[in-house]
C-alpha positions as CSV (number, residue, x, y, z in Angstrom):
1,M,-40.1,-37.9,-42.2
2,E,-39.8,-40.8,-39.7
3,F,-38.4,-39.8,-36.4
4,G,-38.4,-43.2,-34.7
5,N,-39.1,-44.2,-31.1
6,L,-39.5,-41.2,-28.8
7,K,-40.3,-43.2,-25.6
8,G,-37.0,-42.0,-23.9
9,L,-38.2,-38.4,-23.7
10,S,-38.7,-37.0,-20.2
11,A,-39.9,-33.9,-18.6
12,Q,-36.3,-33.1,-17.8
13,D,-35.5,-33.0,-21.5
14,I,-38.4,-30.7,-22.1
15,Y,-37.4,-28.4,-19.2
16,G,-33.9,-28.3,-20.6
17,F,-35.3,-27.1,-23.9
18,A,-37.6,-24.7,-22.1
19,I,-34.6,-23.1,-20.4
20,D,-32.8,-22.6,-23.7
21,F,-36.0,-21.3,-25.5
22,E,-36.8,-18.9,-22.8
23,Q,-33.2,-17.5,-22.9
24,T,-33.4,-17.2,-26.7
25,G,-36.8,-15.4,-26.3
26,R,-35.4,-13.0,-23.8
27,E,-32.5,-12.1,-26.1
28,L,-34.9,-11.7,-29.1
29,Y,-37.3,-9.5,-27.1
30,D,-34.3,-7.4,-25.7
31,N,-33.2,-6.9,-29.4
32,I,-36.7,-5.9,-30.4
33,A,-36.8,-3.4,-27.6
34,L,-33.6,-1.9,-29.0
35,I,-34.9,-1.5,-32.5
36,V,-38.5,-0.2,-32.0
37,K,-38.9,3.5,-31.9
38,D,-42.2,3.8,-30.0
39,P,-41.3,4.1,-26.3
40,E,-44.5,2.3,-25.2
41,I,-43.8,-0.7,-27.4
42,R,-40.2,-0.7,-26.4
43,E,-41.2,-0.8,-22.7
44,L,-43.7,-3.6,-23.4
45,F,-41.0,-5.7,-25.1
46,K,-38.6,-5.1,-22.2
47,K,-41.3,-6.3,-19.9
48,L,-41.8,-9.4,-22.1
49,A,-38.1,-10.0,-22.0
50,D,-38.1,-9.8,-18.2
51,A,-41.1,-12.3,-18.2
52,E,-39.0,-14.7,-20.4
53,E,-36.2,-14.5,-17.8
54,E,-38.6,-15.2,-15.0
55,H,-39.9,-18.2,-16.8
56,R,-36.4,-19.4,-17.5
57,K,-35.6,-19.2,-13.8
58,K,-38.9,-21.0,-13.0
59,F,-37.9,-23.8,-15.4
60,V,-34.4,-24.0,-13.9
61,Q,-35.9,-24.4,-10.4
62,R,-38.5,-26.9,-11.6
63,L,-35.8,-28.9,-13.4
64,S,-33.8,-29.2,-10.2
65,E,-37.0,-30.3,-8.4
66,I,-38.0,-33.0,-11.0
67,K,-34.6,-34.5,-11.1
68,G,-35.2,-35.9,-7.6
69,I,-38.8,-37.0,-8.4
70,L,-38.9,-38.5,-11.8
71,K,-36.8,-41.3,-13.2
72,Y,-34.6,-39.9,-15.9
73,N,-34.5,-41.7,-19.3
74,S,-31.6,-40.6,-21.5
75,P,-32.9,-39.6,-25.0
76,D,-32.2,-42.3,-27.6
77,Q,-30.4,-41.4,-30.9
78,N,-33.7,-40.6,-32.7
79,T,-34.8,-38.3,-29.9
80,Q,-31.5,-36.6,-30.0
81,E,-31.9,-36.0,-33.7
82,I,-35.3,-34.4,-33.2
83,F,-33.8,-32.1,-30.5
84,K,-31.0,-31.2,-32.9
85,F,-33.6,-30.4,-35.6
86,F,-35.6,-28.1,-33.2
87,R,-32.4,-26.4,-32.0
88,S,-30.9,-25.9,-35.4
89,N,-34.1,-25.0,-37.3
90,M,-37.2,-23.9,-35.4
91,F,-35.5,-22.5,-32.4
92,S,-32.1,-21.6,-33.7
93,K,-30.8,-18.4,-32.2
94,E,-29.0,-17.6,-35.4
95,I,-32.0,-18.3,-37.7
96,L,-34.4,-16.4,-35.4
97,S,-32.0,-13.4,-35.2
98,E,-31.6,-13.4,-39.0
99,K,-35.4,-13.3,-39.4
100,L,-35.6,-10.5,-36.9
101,R,-33.1,-8.5,-38.9
102,H,-35.4,-8.6,-41.9
103,L,-38.5,-7.3,-40.2
104,K,-39.4,-3.9,-41.5
105,D,-42.3,-2.6,-39.4
106,I,-43.9,-3.1,-36.0
107,E,-46.7,-5.2,-37.5
108,S,-44.2,-7.8,-38.8
109,I,-42.4,-7.7,-35.4
110,F,-45.6,-8.5,-33.6
111,E,-46.3,-11.3,-36.0
112,F,-42.8,-12.7,-35.6
113,A,-43.1,-12.7,-31.8
114,M,-46.6,-14.3,-31.8
115,G,-45.3,-16.9,-34.2
116,L,-42.4,-17.7,-31.9
117,E,-44.7,-18.2,-29.0
118,L,-47.1,-20.4,-31.0
119,D,-44.2,-22.5,-32.2
120,N,-43.4,-23.1,-28.5
121,V,-47.0,-24.0,-27.7
122,L,-47.0,-26.4,-30.7
123,F,-43.7,-28.0,-29.8
124,Y,-44.6,-28.6,-26.1
125,G,-48.1,-29.8,-27.1
126,E,-46.7,-32.4,-29.5
127,I,-44.0,-33.5,-27.0
128,K,-46.7,-33.9,-24.4
129,R,-48.2,-36.7,-26.5
130,I,-45.1,-38.9,-26.2
131,V,-44.0,-38.5,-22.6
132,R,-45.3,-40.4,-19.6
133,I,-48.7,-39.2,-18.3
134,D,-47.2,-38.3,-14.9
135,E,-45.1,-35.7,-16.7
136,H,-48.1,-33.9,-18.3
137,E,-48.6,-31.5,-15.4
138,F,-45.1,-30.1,-15.9
139,L,-45.7,-29.7,-19.6
140,D,-49.1,-28.0,-19.0
141,E,-47.3,-25.4,-16.9
142,I,-44.9,-24.6,-19.8
143,I,-47.8,-24.6,-22.4
144,D,-49.8,-22.2,-20.1
145,D,-46.8,-19.8,-19.9
146,E,-46.2,-19.8,-23.6
147,R,-49.9,-19.2,-24.3
148,A,-49.8,-16.3,-21.8
149,H,-46.8,-14.8,-23.8
150,F,-48.8,-15.1,-27.0
151,I,-51.8,-13.3,-25.5
152,H,-49.6,-10.6,-24.1
153,I,-48.1,-9.9,-27.5
154,L,-51.5,-10.0,-29.2
155,Q,-52.8,-7.5,-26.7
156,M,-49.9,-5.2,-27.4
157,K,-50.5,-5.5,-31.2
158,R,-54.2,-4.7,-30.8
159,A,-53.5,-1.7,-28.6
160,K,-51.3,-0.2,-31.3
161,E,-53.6,-0.8,-34.3
């Protein structure tokens, strides 16, 4: 599928997405904490939900900082279509919540959560390829945070095997 010219994408666009993704992640992890029976796993997902909220706050703060530093380029129509695709498919709250409802055991919950974090790493990594080089540092921070989430979940999974 041809998405067209993506040159109008800015770190501000990415941070706006990061804020939404982190909020969705918090809600999903809060929901997981409600459905798991193991108190230790429940507590770990509560902590992960809190970490998502801390990252969301960090991104909100960073977004306010970069608005004064970087020239903002409004996304063109093609970029808006890509954002719409990501919001309505990969990172749709409704779709992700529906997938969560169909998970039957803790193994599948861990796999779901790790997949979500890897989707974020992939998304930000791909977006990094098309934004200006002076915005890469901002994106590297997001990618590092998402990788840390993945590692945290993987460690939880291994501890329970």
